[in-house]
C-alpha positions as CSV (number, residue, x, y, z in Angstrom):
1,M,-0.3,9.4,23.7
2,S,2.3,11.5,25.6
3,R,4.8,13.8,23.9
4,L,6.2,12.3,20.8
5,D,9.9,11.7,20.3
6,R,11.8,12.3,17.0
7,S,13.2,8.8,17.1
8,L,9.7,7.7,15.8
9,I,10.5,9.2,12.4
10,A,14.3,9.8,12.3
11,D,15.1,6.6,10.4
12,L,12.1,6.6,8.1
13,P,12.6,7.3,4.4
14,P,10.5,10.5,4.2
15,F,12.6,12.1,6.9
16,Q,16.1,11.2,5.6
17,G,18.4,14.2,5.6
18,L,16.6,16.1,8.3
19,N,18.6,17.3,11.3
20,P,17.5,16.8,15.0
21,R,16.0,20.3,15.2
22,E,14.0,19.8,12.0
23,L,12.8,16.4,13.2
24,D,11.7,17.9,16.5
25,D,9.8,20.6,14.7
26,M,7.9,18.1,12.6
27,I,7.2,15.6,15.3
28,G,6.2,18.4,17.6
29,Q,3.3,19.3,15.3
30,A,2.0,15.7,14.8
31,R,-0.8,13.9,16.5
32,A,-0.6,10.1,17.1
33,L,-3.8,8.3,16.3
34,R,-4.8,4.6,16.8
35,I,-7.1,3.3,14.0
36,A,-8.9,0.1,14.6
37,K,-9.0,-2.7,12.0
38,E,-11.4,-2.0,9.1
39,Q,-11.8,1.6,10.2
40,P,-11.0,4.5,7.8
41,V,-8.0,6.7,8.2
42,F,-9.6,9.0,5.7
43,E,-12.4,8.7,3.1
44,Q,-12.7,9.4,-0.6
45,E,-14.1,12.8,-1.6
46,L,-14.0,14.2,1.9
47,E,-12.0,17.3,2.7
48,A,-8.3,16.5,2.9
49,H,-7.8,18.0,6.4
50,S,-4.7,16.1,7.3
51,F,-1.8,14.0,5.9
52,F,-0.5,10.9,7.6
53,L,2.5,8.7,8.2
54,L,1.8,5.0,9.0
55,L,3.9,4.0,12.0
56,D,2.5,0.5,12.6
57,G,0.1,-1.8,10.8
58,H,-1.0,-2.0,7.2
59,V,-3.5,0.1,5.2
60,R,-5.3,-0.5,1.9
61,V,-6.1,2.4,-0.3
62,V,-9.5,1.9,-2.0
63,K,-11.0,3.8,-4.9
64,T,-14.7,3.6,-5.4
65,T,-15.7,4.0,-9.1
66,A,-18.7,5.9,-10.4
67,D,-20.4,2.5,-10.8
68,G,-19.9,1.7,-7.1
69,D,-17.2,-0.8,-7.6
70,D,-14.2,-0.8,-5.2
71,V,-10.7,-1.1,-6.6
72,I,-7.7,-1.6,-4.3
73,V,-5.2,0.9,-5.5
74,R,-2.3,-0.1,-3.3
75,Y,-1.3,-1.2,0.2
76,I,0.6,1.1,2.6
77,S,3.3,-0.3,4.9
78,P,4.9,1.3,8.0
79,G,7.1,4.3,7.2
80,E,5.0,5.5,4.2
81,L,3.1,8.8,3.8
82,M,-0.5,8.8,2.8
83,G,-3.3,11.3,2.3
84,I,-1.0,13.8,0.7
85,A,-3.7,15.4,-1.4
86,N,-2.1,18.9,-1.0
87,A,1.0,17.7,-2.8
88,L,-1.2,16.8,-5.8
89,G,-2.9,20.2,-5.7
90,I,-6.3,18.9,-4.7
91,T,-8.4,19.6,-1.6
92,S,-10.2,16.3,-1.1
93,Y,-9.0,12.7,-0.8
94,P,-9.0,10.9,-4.1
95,A,-9.5,7.5,-2.4
96,S,-10.2,6.0,1.0
97,A,-7.6,4.5,3.3
98,I,-8.8,1.6,5.4
99,A,-6.9,-0.1,8.3
100,V,-6.2,-3.7,7.4
101,T,-5.0,-4.3,10.9
102,D,-5.0,-2.2,14.0
103,C,-2.8,0.8,13.1
104,V,-0.9,3.7,14.6
105,V,-0.5,6.8,12.4
106,L,0.9,10.3,12.8
107,A,-1.3,13.0,11.5
108,W,-0.4,16.6,10.5
109,P,-2.8,19.4,9.4
110,S,-2.7,19.7,5.6
111,S,-2.1,23.4,6.0
112,L,1.5,22.5,7.1
113,W,2.4,20.6,3.9
114,S,3.6,23.6,2.0
115,K,5.6,24.9,5.0
116,F,7.3,21.5,5.5
117,A,8.0,21.0,1.9
118,S,9.6,24.5,1.5
119,S,11.3,24.7,4.8
120,Y,12.8,21.2,4.7
121,P,13.9,20.6,1.1
122,S,15.0,17.0,1.8
123,F,11.5,16.1,3.2
124,G,9.9,17.7,0.1
125,A,12.2,15.8,-2.2
126,N,11.6,12.5,-0.5
127,A,7.8,13.1,-0.5
128,Y,7.7,13.9,-4.2
129,K,9.9,11.0,-5.0
130,T,7.3,8.8,-3.3
131,I,4.6,10.5,-5.4
132,G,6.6,9.9,-8.6
133,S,7.0,6.2,-7.7
134,R,3.3,5.8,-7.1
135,L,2.4,7.5,-10.4
136,Q,4.8,5.1,-12.2
137,D,3.1,2.2,-10.4
138,A,-0.3,3.5,-11.5
139,H,0.8,3.8,-15.1
140,A,2.3,0.3,-15.1
141,R,-1.0,-1.0,-13.6
142,V,-3.1,0.6,-16.3
143,I,-0.9,-1.2,-18.9
144,E,-1.2,-4.5,-17.0
145,M,-5.0,-4.2,-16.8
146,S,-5.3,-3.4,-20.5
147,T,-2.8,-5.9,-22.0
148,E,-2.0,-8.7,-19.6
149,Q,-4.0,-11.9,-19.0
150,V,-5.6,-12.5,-15.7
151,D,-3.1,-15.0,-14.4
152,R,-0.2,-12.7,-15.1
153,R,-1.9,-9.8,-13.3
154,V,-2.6,-11.9,-10.2
155,A,0.9,-13.2,-10.2
156,H,2.3,-9.7,-10.5
157,A,0.1,-8.5,-7.6
158,L,1.2,-11.3,-5.3
159,L,4.9,-10.8,-6.1
160,K,4.5,-7.0,-5.4
161,L,3.0,-7.7,-2.0
162,V,5.8,-10.2,-1.2
163,K,8.4,-7.6,-2.1
164,Q,6.5,-5.0,0.0
165,T,5.7,-7.1,3.1
166,G,6.9,-10.7,2.6
167,R,8.1,-12.5,5.7
168,K,10.2,-15.7,5.3
169,T,8.6,-18.8,6.9
170,D,9.2,-22.5,6.6
171,E,6.6,-22.7,3.8
172,G,7.9,-19.7,1.8
173,F,7.2,-15.9,1.8
174,L,4.1,-15.0,3.8
175,I,2.3,-11.8,2.8
176,D,2.3,-10.3,6.3
177,F,-1.2,-9.0,6.6
178,P,-4.7,-10.3,6.2
179,L,-5.4,-10.7,2.5
180,S,-8.6,-12.3,1.1
181,R,-9.3,-13.6,-2.4
182,Q,-11.8,-10.7,-2.7
183,D,-8.9,-8.3,-2.0
184,I,-6.8,-9.9,-4.7
185,A,-9.8,-9.6,-7.1
186,E,-10.2,-5.9,-6.3
187,M,-6.4,-5.3,-6.8
188,T,-6.4,-6.9,-10.3
189,G,-9.8,-6.1,-11.8
190,T,-10.7,-9.8,-11.7
191,R,-13.7,-11.7,-10.6
192,L,-13.6,-13.5,-7.3
193,H,-14.3,-16.9,-8.8
194,T,-11.4,-16.4,-11.3
195,V,-9.0,-15.6,-8.4
196,S,-10.2,-18.6,-6.5
197,R,-9.7,-20.9,-9.5
198,L,-6.2,-19.6,-10.1
199,L,-5.1,-19.9,-6.5
200,S,-6.5,-23.4,-6.3
201,A,-4.6,-24.4,-9.4
202,W,-1.4,-22.8,-8.1
203,E,-1.8,-24.6,-4.8
204,E,-1.9,-27.9,-6.7
205,E,1.3,-27.0,-8.5
206,G,3.0,-25.9,-5.3
207,L,3.4,-22.2,-6.2
208,V,1.3,-20.8,-3.3
209,R,-0.5,-21.8,-0.2
210,S,-3.6,-19.9,0.9
211,G,-5.9,-20.0,3.8
212,R,-8.4,-17.7,5.5
213,Q,-7.1,-14.2,4.6
214,K,-3.5,-15.6,4.4
215,V,-1.4,-16.1,1.3
216,T,2.2,-17.6,1.2
217,V,4.2,-17.6,-2.0
218,V,6.1,-20.9,-1.9
219,E,7.9,-20.7,-5.2
220,P,8.5,-17.0,-6.0
221,H,10.8,-17.6,-9.0
222,R,8.3,-19.9,-10.7
223,L,5.5,-17.3,-10.0
224,L,7.8,-14.7,-11.6
225,L,8.2,-16.8,-14.7
226,L,4.4,-17.1,-14.9
227,A,4.0,-13.3,-14.4
228,E,6.4,-12.6,-17.2
229,G,4.5,-15.1,-19.5
230,R,7.5,-17.4,-19.8
231,V,5.6,-20.6,-18.7
232,P,2.2,-22.0,-19.7
233,K,-0.8,-20.8,-17.8
234,A,-1.7,-22.7,-14.7
235,A,-5.4,-22.6,-15.3
236,G,-7.4,-22.2,-18.5
């Protein structure tokens, strides 16, 4: 790509509070990369050579356990930072980031992280606020996985994705990127056949509609009641 313009980042949350000169300095040291669908932005346990900002597309963050199982940690939407290992004081990526769709990212050398965080306090504060939010999400998820029934975990996961990327359609709120039943299983620590059974039951009840890598939440309020355990389970 040609010379990058500060307008690419000026209105994004990590860069709120930066003046034009500061934005020019940061964007001037970035590289724009295109990542094809299902290709890695970065890979677990490899050296954290860069940190990234997602400009376009969606990315799933996947952690591979010691047993070789893949767990989807979260999804990244446009405007979010990722691969910020240096902010956590580690030198390798703790998980892999895989493009769900064709993506455009900005990449900076990890060696610039400390400089940016100290030279531009608003950027540092915004970035660490993001880290804090993700740690809270991870804590909540651990509690969900250890205490909640499967149907509530799956309902919570779908509602979170609707909040993050939902697009209003005639049928309801479409999760606006390819999402398979296997993906949902990996997000919720659930078996594939259990997710399939739940979604089939919820479709019969009019809560959701699902197709090939597509999920629409038709009745978000009813799904929220189910997630909170305030209605009977849809499937036994």
